[in-house]
N, C-alpha and C positions, 0 to 999 in steps of 0.2 A: 450496418448489415450484420446479422447474426448468422451463425453456422451451427449445424447440429453435430454433436459428439456422442457417439454410442460407446458405452462401457458395459462390462459384465461384472456383476457383484453377486455375492451370495444372497439368496432370497431373504434370509434372516436379517442381514444388514440392511437390505432395501426396506424391509418392514420397520426396522428401528429408525431409519432415517425418515421414512414417511411419517411415522408417529411423532418424532421430534419436530419435524417441519410443520406438521399440522398444529402442534401445540404453540408454535411461534407464529401461526397464521401465514406460513410461507409454503410454496410448492417445493418439491424435491429439486426442480431445476434452479430455483432461486438459491437454495442452500448450496448446491454444487457450484453455481456461478460464484457465490461469495467465497467459498473455499478455494477455488482456483484463482480468483483475483488476489486473495490474501497470500496464497502460495507464491505467485509471481512477484507480488509487491515485496515480500520478505526476501526474495532471492535476486531481485533486479538491482544491481549495484548502482546504476545511474539514478534510479528513483531514491535509493538510500542516500546518495550523495546530495541530490537536490533537496531532499528533506532536511538533511544535516545543515546545509548552507542556509535554508530558510529559517531553521531554528536559531542558528548563529546570528543571522541578520535580525531576527526578532529580538534576541537578547541585546544586541547592540543598539537597536532602536529604543528598547526599554531603558537603556542607559544614556539616552539623549543624543545618539549619533545619527547623523543624516545619511540619506542614501549615498551621497557622494563619498562621505567618509567610510561607509561600509564597503563600497566598491574599491576604495583606495586600500583598505585593510586587506581585502580579499586578494587584490593584485599583488600586494606586498608579500603576503604569505605564500602565494603560489610561486613568486619569483625567487623566494629563498630556497627552494628545493634544488 
C-alpha cells in the first residue's frame, strides 16, 4: 500500500529535478522514492548490520566455510562481548 507525501520546494529546484528525472526516463515521484529509500537505508542501523553479516558470511563461504561453521563463528564472536 502506498501513501502520499506532500512537500514544498522552490520552483527552480522542481524544474531541475523534473529535467534530470526526464533525462533518466523517470518521474519525479520515482526519483524522490529512490532518494528516500537510500536515505533510510544509509541511516537504518539494523539494515547496515544485516548487510555487514551478509558480506561477512559471503566471504566465509568464499573461503570454503559451510553455513554451520559460519553460524558457529557468529555465535562465538557475539558471545565474546
